[in-house]
ROPALUM-122946 format. One record per residue (C-alpha): x, y, z; residue number from 0; residue in three letters. Coordinates in Angstrom, 1 decimal. Example, Ala and Ser with C-alpha at 12.3 -4.5 7.8 and 13.67 -1.06 7.14 Angstrom:
<sites>
+--------+--------+--------+-----+--------+
:      u :      v :      w : num : residu :
+--------+--------+--------+-----+--------+
:   12.3 :   -4.5 :    7.8 :   0 :    ALA :
:   13.7 :   -1.1 :    7.1 :   1 :    SER :
+--------+--------+--------+-----+--------+
</sites>
This chain:
<sites>
+--------+--------+--------+-----+--------+
:      u :      v :      w : num : residu :
+--------+--------+--------+-----+--------+
:  -90.3 :   21.4 :  -53.8 :   0 :    MET :
:  -86.5 :   20.4 :  -52.8 :   1 :    LEU :
:  -85.3 :   22.4 :  -55.3 :   2 :    LEU :
:  -87.4 :   25.5 :  -54.7 :   3 :    LEU :
:  -86.5 :   25.2 :  -50.6 :   4 :    ARG :
:  -82.6 :   24.9 :  -51.5 :   5 :    VAL :
:  -83.4 :   28.2 :  -54.3 :   6 :    HIS :
:  -85.4 :   29.6 :  -51.6 :   7 :    MET :
:  -82.3 :   30.1 :  -48.9 :   8 :    TYR :
:  -79.8 :   30.4 :  -51.0 :   9 :    GLY :
:  -77.9 :   26.8 :  -49.6 :  10 :    ILE :
:  -75.1 :   26.0 :  -52.6 :  11 :    PRO :
:  -75.2 :   23.0 :  -54.1 :  12 :    VAL :
:  -71.9 :   21.1 :  -53.9 :  13 :    ILE :
:  -71.1 :   19.5 :  -57.4 :  14 :    ARG :
:  -69.2 :   16.3 :  -56.7 :  15 :    LEU :
:  -68.4 :   16.0 :  -60.4 :  16 :    ALA :
:  -67.8 :   19.8 :  -60.8 :  17 :    ASP :
:  -64.9 :   19.5 :  -58.2 :  18 :    SER :
:  -61.2 :   18.2 :  -59.3 :  19 :    PRO :
:  -60.7 :   16.4 :  -57.1 :  20 :    ILE :
:  -64.1 :   14.5 :  -58.1 :  21 :    ALA :
:  -63.4 :   14.6 :  -61.7 :  22 :    GLU :
:  -65.9 :   11.6 :  -63.6 :  23 :    GLY :
:  -68.2 :   11.3 :  -60.6 :  24 :    LEU :
:  -72.1 :   12.2 :  -61.0 :  25 :    ASN :
:  -72.9 :   12.5 :  -58.1 :  26 :    GLU :
:  -73.8 :   16.1 :  -55.8 :  27 :    SER :
:  -74.9 :   16.6 :  -52.4 :  28 :    ILE :
:  -77.6 :   19.4 :  -52.0 :  29 :    ARG :
:  -77.6 :   21.0 :  -48.8 :  30 :    GLY :
:  -81.2 :   22.1 :  -47.3 :  31 :    LEU :
:  -82.3 :   24.6 :  -44.9 :  32 :    PRO :
:  -82.7 :   24.0 :  -41.2 :  33 :    ALA :
:  -86.2 :   22.6 :  -39.9 :  34 :    SER :
:  -86.2 :   25.1 :  -37.4 :  35 :    GLY :
:  -87.6 :   28.9 :  -37.3 :  36 :    PHE :
:  -85.1 :   30.2 :  -39.5 :  37 :    GLN :
:  -83.0 :   29.2 :  -42.1 :  38 :    PRO :
:  -79.6 :   27.3 :  -41.5 :  39 :    GLY :
:  -76.3 :   27.4 :  -42.6 :  40 :    HIS :
:  -75.3 :   24.2 :  -44.8 :  41 :    LEU :
:  -72.5 :   22.9 :  -41.5 :  42 :    LEU :
:  -74.2 :   24.5 :  -38.8 :  43 :    ARG :
:  -78.1 :   23.5 :  -37.3 :  44 :    ASP :
:  -78.8 :   21.0 :  -40.1 :  45 :    THR :
:  -81.8 :   19.8 :  -38.3 :  46 :    LEU :
:  -83.3 :   21.7 :  -35.8 :  47 :    LYS :
:  -84.7 :   18.8 :  -34.0 :  48 :    ASN :
:  -82.3 :   15.2 :  -34.8 :  49 :    ASP :
:  -85.1 :   13.6 :  -32.9 :  50 :    GLU :
:  -88.5 :   13.9 :  -34.6 :  51 :    GLN :
:  -86.7 :   14.5 :  -38.6 :  52 :    GLN :
:  -84.5 :   12.2 :  -40.5 :  53 :    GLY :
:  -81.3 :   13.9 :  -41.5 :  54 :    ALA :
:  -81.0 :   15.5 :  -45.5 :  55 :    PRO :
:  -79.1 :   13.6 :  -48.1 :  56 :    PHE :
:  -75.9 :   14.2 :  -48.2 :  57 :    THR :
:  -73.0 :   11.7 :  -49.5 :  58 :    ASP :
:  -70.0 :   13.5 :  -48.1 :  59 :    ILE :
:  -68.2 :   10.9 :  -45.7 :  60 :    GLY :
:  -69.0 :    8.2 :  -49.0 :  61 :    ARG :
:  -67.2 :   10.9 :  -51.1 :  62 :    PHE :
:  -64.4 :   10.6 :  -48.6 :  63 :    ALA :
:  -64.3 :    6.8 :  -48.1 :  64 :    TYR :
:  -63.5 :    6.3 :  -52.1 :  65 :    ARG :
:  -61.4 :    8.7 :  -52.2 :  66 :    GLN :
:  -59.4 :    7.1 :  -49.6 :  67 :    PHE :
:  -60.0 :    3.3 :  -51.2 :  68 :    SER :
:  -58.6 :    4.8 :  -54.3 :  69 :    SER :
:  -55.0 :    6.0 :  -53.3 :  70 :    SER :
:  -52.0 :    4.6 :  -52.5 :  71 :    PRO :
:  -51.9 :    1.6 :  -49.5 :  72 :    VAL :
:  -48.7 :    3.9 :  -48.2 :  73 :    VAL :
:  -51.4 :    7.2 :  -47.9 :  74 :    LEU :
:  -54.7 :    4.4 :  -46.7 :  75 :    ARG :
:  -51.9 :    4.0 :  -44.2 :  76 :    SER :
:  -50.9 :    7.4 :  -43.7 :  77 :    GLU :
:  -54.2 :    8.5 :  -42.9 :  78 :    VAL :
:  -55.2 :    5.2 :  -40.5 :  79 :    MET :
:  -52.5 :    5.7 :  -38.4 :  80 :    SER :
:  -53.2 :    9.6 :  -38.3 :  81 :    ASN :
:  -57.0 :    8.5 :  -37.1 :  82 :    LEU :
:  -55.9 :    5.8 :  -34.6 :  83 :    ASP :
:  -53.3 :    9.1 :  -33.1 :  84 :    GLY :
:  -56.7 :   11.3 :  -32.6 :  85 :    LEU :
:  -59.7 :    9.0 :  -32.1 :  86 :    ILE :
:  -60.4 :    7.8 :  -28.3 :  87 :    ALA :
:  -63.6 :    6.9 :  -27.0 :  88 :    THR :
:  -64.7 :    8.9 :  -24.7 :  89 :    LEU :
:  -64.2 :    6.3 :  -21.4 :  90 :    PRO :
:  -60.7 :    6.9 :  -22.3 :  91 :    ASP :
:  -61.3 :   10.6 :  -23.5 :  92 :    TRP :
:  -62.6 :   11.2 :  -20.2 :  93 :    PHE :
:  -59.9 :    9.7 :  -18.4 :  94 :    THR :
:  -57.5 :   11.7 :  -20.2 :  95 :    TRP :
:  -59.3 :   15.0 :  -19.1 :  96 :    LEU :
:  -60.0 :   14.4 :  -15.2 :  97 :    ASN :
:  -56.1 :   14.2 :  -15.3 :  98 :    HIS :
:  -54.9 :   16.9 :  -17.4 :  99 :    ALA :
:  -55.4 :   19.4 :  -15.0 : 100 :    GLU :
:  -57.5 :   21.8 :  -17.2 : 101 :    VAL :
:  -58.7 :   25.4 :  -15.3 : 102 :    ASP :
:  -61.1 :   26.7 :  -17.5 : 103 :    PHE :
:  -62.8 :   24.3 :  -19.8 : 104 :    LEU :
:  -65.4 :   26.1 :  -23.0 : 105 :    CYS :
:  -68.1 :   23.3 :  -24.1 : 106 :    VAL :
:  -70.0 :   24.4 :  -27.2 : 107 :    GLY :
:  -72.9 :   22.7 :  -27.9 : 108 :    GLU :
:  -75.8 :   23.8 :  -29.9 : 109 :    SER :
:  -79.0 :   24.3 :  -27.5 : 110 :    HIS :
:  -81.2 :   21.1 :  -27.7 : 111 :    GLN :
:  -82.7 :   18.9 :  -25.2 : 112 :    ASP :
:  -80.5 :   15.4 :  -26.9 : 113 :    ASN :
:  -77.7 :   17.7 :  -26.3 : 114 :    TYR :
:  -78.5 :   18.9 :  -22.1 : 115 :    ARG :
:  -79.4 :   15.3 :  -21.9 : 116 :    ARG :
:  -75.5 :   13.8 :  -23.1 : 117 :    PHE :
:  -73.7 :   16.2 :  -21.0 : 118 :    LEU :
:  -75.8 :   15.6 :  -18.4 : 119 :    ALA :
:  -75.4 :   11.6 :  -18.0 : 120 :    ARG :
:  -72.5 :   11.7 :  -19.5 : 121 :    SER :
:  -69.8 :   14.5 :  -19.8 : 122 :    PHE :
:  -70.4 :   16.3 :  -16.0 : 123 :    PHE :
:  -71.2 :   13.2 :  -14.1 : 124 :    ARG :
:  -67.6 :   12.0 :  -16.0 : 125 :    GLU :
:  -65.8 :   15.7 :  -15.5 : 126 :    TYR :
:  -66.4 :   17.1 :  -11.8 : 127 :    PRO :
:  -66.3 :   20.8 :  -11.7 : 128 :    VAL :
:  -65.9 :   23.9 :   -9.0 : 129 :    ASP :
:  -67.6 :   26.3 :  -11.1 : 130 :    VAL :
:  -70.2 :   26.1 :  -14.2 : 131 :    LEU :
:  -70.8 :   29.1 :  -15.8 : 132 :    PHE :
:  -74.0 :   29.1 :  -17.7 : 133 :    LEU :
:  -75.3 :   31.5 :  -21.0 : 134 :    GLU :
:  -77.9 :   33.4 :  -17.9 : 135 :    ALA :
:  -77.6 :   35.8 :  -16.5 : 136 :    LYS :
:  -77.4 :   35.8 :  -12.3 : 137 :    GLY :
:  -81.3 :   35.7 :  -10.8 : 138 :    LEU :
:  -82.4 :   33.3 :  -13.2 : 139 :    PRO :
:  -79.9 :   31.4 :  -12.2 : 140 :    THR :
:  -80.3 :   31.6 :   -9.0 : 141 :    THR :
:  -84.2 :   30.9 :   -9.9 : 142 :    MET :
:  -83.0 :   27.5 :  -12.1 : 143 :    MET :
:  -81.1 :   26.2 :   -8.8 : 144 :    LYS :
:  -83.2 :   26.3 :   -6.4 : 145 :    LEU :
:  -85.9 :   25.1 :   -8.7 : 146 :    ARG :
:  -84.0 :   22.2 :   -9.5 : 147 :    SER :
:  -82.6 :   21.7 :   -5.7 : 148 :    ALA :
:  -86.8 :   20.9 :   -5.8 : 149 :    VAL :
:  -86.8 :   18.3 :   -8.6 : 150 :    GLY :
:  -88.3 :   20.8 :  -11.1 : 151 :    GLU :
:  -88.5 :   18.1 :  -14.0 : 152 :    LYS :
:  -87.4 :   20.4 :  -16.9 : 153 :    GLU :
:  -86.1 :   23.9 :  -16.9 : 154 :    ILE :
:  -85.4 :   25.9 :  -19.8 : 155 :    ASN :
:  -82.4 :   28.0 :  -20.6 : 156 :    LEU :
:  -82.3 :   29.0 :  -24.1 : 157 :    LEU :
:  -85.1 :   26.5 :  -25.6 : 158 :    ASN :
:  -83.4 :   23.7 :  -23.7 : 159 :    ALA :
:  -84.2 :   22.0 :  -20.3 : 160 :    ASP :
:  -80.9 :   22.3 :  -18.0 : 161 :    ILE :
:  -83.0 :   20.8 :  -14.7 : 162 :    ALA :
:  -80.5 :   18.1 :  -15.1 : 163 :    GLU :
:  -77.6 :   19.4 :  -16.1 : 164 :    VAL :
:  -77.4 :   21.6 :  -12.6 : 165 :    ILE :
:  -78.6 :   18.3 :  -10.7 : 166 :    ARG :
:  -75.7 :   15.9 :  -12.4 : 167 :    ALA :
:  -73.0 :   19.0 :  -11.8 : 168 :    THR :
:  -74.3 :   19.1 :   -8.0 : 169 :    LYS :
:  -74.1 :   15.2 :   -8.0 : 170 :    ALA :
:  -70.5 :   15.4 :   -8.9 : 171 :    SER :
:  -69.2 :   17.8 :   -6.8 : 172 :    ASN :
:  -71.7 :   18.8 :   -3.7 : 173 :    PRO :
:  -69.6 :   21.6 :   -3.8 : 174 :    ASP :
:  -69.5 :   22.9 :   -6.7 : 175 :    SER :
:  -71.2 :   26.5 :   -7.8 : 176 :    ARG :
:  -73.6 :   27.5 :  -10.7 : 177 :    ILE :
:  -73.1 :   30.7 :  -12.0 : 178 :    ILE :
:  -74.9 :   33.0 :  -14.5 : 179 :    GLY :
:  -72.4 :   34.7 :  -17.0 : 180 :    ILE :
:  -74.9 :   36.4 :  -19.2 : 181 :    GLU :
:  -74.3 :   40.3 :  -20.6 : 182 :    GLU :
:  -76.9 :   42.2 :  -17.3 : 183 :    SER :
:  -78.9 :   44.5 :  -18.7 : 184 :    SER :
:  -77.1 :   46.8 :  -17.4 : 185 :    ARG :
:  -73.7 :   46.1 :  -19.4 : 186 :    GLN :
:  -75.7 :   45.7 :  -22.4 : 187 :    GLU :
:  -76.6 :   49.1 :  -22.2 : 188 :    SER :
:  -73.6 :   50.5 :  -21.7 : 189 :    GLU :
:  -72.2 :   49.0 :  -24.2 : 190 :    ARG :
:  -74.9 :   50.1 :  -27.1 : 191 :    LEU :
:  -74.9 :   53.8 :  -25.2 : 192 :    ASN :
:  -70.8 :   53.9 :  -25.7 : 193 :    TYR :
:  -69.7 :   51.6 :  -28.4 : 194 :    GLY :
:  -67.6 :   49.3 :  -26.3 : 195 :    SER :
:  -67.8 :   46.4 :  -28.2 : 196 :    GLY :
:  -69.4 :   43.0 :  -28.9 : 197 :    GLY :
:  -71.7 :   41.1 :  -26.0 : 198 :    ARG :
:  -68.5 :   38.3 :  -26.0 : 199 :    ASP :
:  -66.8 :   41.3 :  -23.7 : 200 :    GLY :
:  -70.0 :   41.6 :  -21.5 : 201 :    SER :
:  -69.3 :   37.7 :  -20.8 : 202 :    ILE :
:  -65.3 :   37.5 :  -20.8 : 203 :    TYR :
:  -65.7 :   40.6 :  -18.1 : 204 :    VAL :
:  -68.0 :   38.1 :  -15.8 : 205 :    ASN :
:  -66.5 :   35.0 :  -16.1 : 206 :    ILE :
:  -63.2 :   37.1 :  -14.6 : 207 :    VAL :
:  -65.4 :   38.4 :  -12.5 : 208 :    GLN :
:  -65.8 :   34.9 :  -10.7 : 209 :    HIS :
:  -62.7 :   33.2 :  -11.6 : 210 :    TYR :
:  -61.2 :   31.4 :   -9.0 : 211 :    GLN :
:  -57.4 :   30.4 :   -9.7 : 212 :    PRO :
:  -57.2 :   26.9 :   -8.6 : 213 :    GLY :
:  -60.8 :   25.1 :   -8.9 : 214 :    ALA :
:  -61.9 :   23.5 :  -12.1 : 215 :    THR :
:  -63.9 :   26.0 :  -14.4 : 216 :    HIS :
:  -66.4 :   24.9 :  -17.4 : 217 :    ALA :
:  -68.2 :   26.7 :  -19.5 : 218 :    ALA :
:  -71.3 :   25.5 :  -21.2 : 219 :    LEU :
:  -72.1 :   27.8 :  -24.4 : 220 :    LEU :
:  -73.7 :   28.0 :  -27.7 : 221 :    GLY :
:  -70.6 :   26.3 :  -30.1 : 222 :    ALA :
:  -69.6 :   29.7 :  -31.2 : 223 :    LEU :
:  -68.5 :   31.4 :  -28.1 : 224 :    HIS :
:  -66.2 :   28.6 :  -27.6 : 225 :    CYS :
:  -64.4 :   28.3 :  -30.9 : 226 :    ASN :
:  -60.8 :   29.8 :  -31.7 : 227 :    ASP :
:  -61.6 :   32.1 :  -34.5 : 228 :    HIS :
:  -61.8 :   36.6 :  -35.1 : 229 :    TRP :
:  -62.9 :   37.9 :  -31.7 : 230 :    ASP :
:  -65.2 :   35.2 :  -30.0 : 231 :    TRP :
:  -65.2 :   35.1 :  -26.4 : 232 :    LEU :
:  -62.1 :   31.7 :  -26.5 : 233 :    TYR :
:  -60.5 :   34.6 :  -27.7 : 234 :    THR :
:  -60.1 :   37.4 :  -25.3 : 235 :    ARG :
:  -59.3 :   34.3 :  -22.7 : 236 :    LEU :
:  -56.2 :   33.2 :  -23.9 : 237 :    GLU :
:  -55.1 :   36.6 :  -26.0 : 238 :    ARG :
:  -52.0 :   38.0 :  -24.4 : 239 :    SER :
:  -52.8 :   39.7 :  -21.6 : 240 :    GLY :
:  -56.3 :   38.3 :  -20.2 : 241 :    SER :
:  -56.5 :   37.0 :  -16.8 : 242 :    ALA :
:  -56.7 :   33.9 :  -17.4 : 243 :    LEU :
:  -53.1 :   34.0 :  -20.4 : 244 :    GLU :
:  -51.5 :   32.3 :  -17.7 : 245 :    HIS :
:  -54.3 :   29.2 :  -16.9 : 246 :    ALA :
:  -54.4 :   26.1 :  -18.4 : 247 :    ASN :
:  -57.9 :   26.5 :  -20.9 : 248 :    LEU :
:  -59.1 :   23.8 :  -23.3 : 249 :    LEU :
:  -62.4 :   24.8 :  -26.2 : 250 :    ASN :
:  -63.9 :   21.8 :  -26.9 : 251 :    ILE :
:  -67.6 :   21.2 :  -29.7 : 252 :    ARG :
:  -69.7 :   18.7 :  -28.7 : 253 :    VAL :
:  -71.4 :   17.9 :  -31.6 : 254 :    MET :
:  -74.5 :   15.0 :  -32.3 : 255 :    SER :
:  -73.6 :   12.6 :  -34.9 : 256 :    ARG :
:  -76.7 :   12.7 :  -36.4 : 257 :    ASN :
:  -78.0 :   16.3 :  -36.6 : 258 :    LYS :
:  -75.1 :   18.4 :  -38.7 : 259 :    ASP :
:  -74.0 :   17.0 :  -41.7 : 260 :    LEU :
:  -70.2 :   17.4 :  -41.0 : 261 :    LEU :
:  -69.8 :   15.0 :  -37.4 : 262 :    SER :
:  -72.6 :   13.2 :  -39.5 : 263 :    ARG :
:  -71.1 :   12.7 :  -42.6 : 264 :    GLU :
:  -67.5 :   12.1 :  -40.7 : 265 :    PHE :
:  -69.2 :    9.5 :  -38.9 : 266 :    SER :
:  -69.8 :    8.1 :  -41.6 : 267 :    ARG :
:  -66.7 :    8.0 :  -43.3 : 268 :    PHE :
:  -64.9 :    6.8 :  -39.7 : 269 :    LEU :
:  -67.9 :    3.8 :  -40.0 : 270 :    LYS :
:  -66.9 :    2.4 :  -43.0 : 271 :    LEU :
:  -63.4 :    2.5 :  -43.2 : 272 :    VAL :
:  -63.5 :    0.8 :  -39.3 : 273 :    GLY :
:  -64.5 :    2.7 :  -36.6 : 274 :    TYR :
:  -67.4 :    0.9 :  -34.6 : 275 :    SER :
:  -68.1 :    3.5 :  -32.2 : 276 :    HIS :
:  -71.4 :    5.8 :  -32.0 : 277 :    ASP :
:  -69.4 :    8.1 :  -29.6 : 278 :    ASN :
:  -66.0 :    9.3 :  -30.0 : 279 :    TYR :
:  -63.7 :   12.4 :  -29.2 : 280 :    VAL :
:  -61.1 :   13.7 :  -32.3 : 281 :    ILE :
:  -58.5 :   15.0 :  -29.9 : 282 :    THR :
:  -55.9 :   17.7 :  -31.5 : 283 :    LYS :
:  -57.5 :   18.6 :  -34.2 : 284 :    THR :
:  -55.2 :   20.8 :  -35.5 : 285 :    ASP :
:  -53.0 :   17.2 :  -36.8 : 286 :    ARG :
:  -55.9 :   16.1 :  -38.5 : 287 :    LEU :
:  -54.3 :   14.6 :  -41.8 : 288 :    HIS :
:  -53.8 :   17.1 :  -44.9 : 289 :    PRO :
:  -55.9 :   14.3 :  -47.0 : 290 :    LYS :
:  -58.8 :   15.0 :  -44.9 : 291 :    LEU :
:  -59.1 :   18.1 :  -45.5 : 292 :    HIS :
:  -59.2 :   17.6 :  -49.1 : 293 :    GLU :
:  -61.9 :   15.3 :  -49.3 : 294 :    TRP :
:  -64.2 :   16.5 :  -47.3 : 295 :    PHE :
:  -64.1 :   19.5 :  -49.6 : 296 :    LEU :
:  -62.6 :   21.3 :  -46.6 : 297 :    ASP :
:  -65.5 :   21.3 :  -44.6 : 298 :    LEU :
:  -63.5 :   19.1 :  -41.4 : 299 :    SER :
:  -61.4 :   22.2 :  -41.2 : 300 :    GLU :
:  -64.4 :   23.7 :  -39.0 : 301 :    ASN :
:  -63.2 :   21.0 :  -36.5 : 302 :    PHE :
:  -59.6 :   23.4 :  -35.9 : 303 :    THR :
:  -61.2 :   25.9 :  -34.7 : 304 :    LYS :
:  -61.7 :   24.0 :  -31.5 : 305 :    TYR :
:  -59.1 :   21.9 :  -29.6 : 306 :    GLU :
:  -60.7 :   18.6 :  -29.4 : 307 :    ALA :
:  -64.2 :   17.7 :  -31.2 : 308 :    VAL :
:  -67.1 :   15.5 :  -28.8 : 309 :    VAL :
:  -69.4 :   13.6 :  -30.9 : 310 :    VAL :
:  -72.5 :   11.5 :  -29.5 : 311 :    PHE :
:  -75.0 :    9.2 :  -30.8 : 312 :    ASP :
:  -78.5 :   11.1 :  -30.1 : 313 :    SER :
:  -80.4 :    8.3 :  -30.7 : 314 :    GLY :
:  -81.5 :    8.8 :  -34.7 : 315 :    ALA :
:  -79.9 :    6.8 :  -36.8 : 316 :    ARG :
:  -78.5 :    8.2 :  -40.1 : 317 :    SER :
:  -77.7 :    5.1 :  -42.8 : 318 :    SER :
+--------+--------+--------+-----+--------+
</sites>
C-alpha cells in the first residue's frame, strides 16, 4: 500500500545508496504524501496534523550523523563550532529579538492549531508588538477581535484557531492593533481584470497602507509569503523602492519539530550530536556550514530562505 501511495502521488524515493556521498549504504528514504486534503510536498506539510498521526519513516538525520561521525576530527570541530554559533535557545533568542529594534517581522507559519498555540503561549507573550497583521480581510478581522474580547474560545482563521493569538497579543500590549491585510474582493477583481500581478501584491499594498514608522509590526502569514524567494511578499517589502526599504525587516519560519520532514530530521541530527533542546532557533541560516547542506542532500537549503528558523516541540514524539 505504501508503494502504491508513493506511485500515485509521484513522491520521489531517495535511495541513499544511489547517492555518490552515500556509496555503500543499503538504506533508503521514502517520502509520503500529506495526510490532508491534497498531496503534500516532500518538505512541506509532511503531516497535516502531527498531533493525530505519527511521522513517516525517514532517516536523513541519522544519515547526516553518520556522515558527520565518519568525517575527520578537524571537520567535525568546524561543524560543531558553526552550530554553536547558530543554534540559540528560545529564551536567549527572544532576549535578542526584543533588543533588535525590528520594525517589521514576517512570521511564516503552517495554519494549524498547535502552531497557533505555540505562537500564543510562547511567541507573542515574549514579543510584544504594536501592530499585528493577519491573513484575513478587514471586516472578518474586526469580528475576530470582538469575539476574542468577549472570551469566545475558538475563532477560525484558515482552518486553525486564532483567538488565543489575538488575546496574547493584546495581553502583551493592550494598545496593540490587529489589522487584516488579506486581499479585498475589490483588489482581487481589479487584479484579475487588469492582469496586474499576484495576490501578494495586494497584501503588500495593504501592509504599506497601515504601516506606522516607529512602531513594531509583525505579520502572521503562511510560510511562503515570508520566504525570501521569487516575488513573494517579503521580497517585495525589502526590495529597492519599497515603502519599507529603509525599515529593519526580519523574516522567520516557525516549524514544528515533528510535522515537517526537514525540521524533524534536522532536530534528530542535533540530538545525536548533543543538543538536547526540543525548542530552538537556527539564527543566521545563511551561515550554515556547507557540509550540513551536503549531508542533508541539499534539503537544508530551504532554511536559508528565512533569516531565522524557530523550531518548537508540538508534543508529538519522533524517535
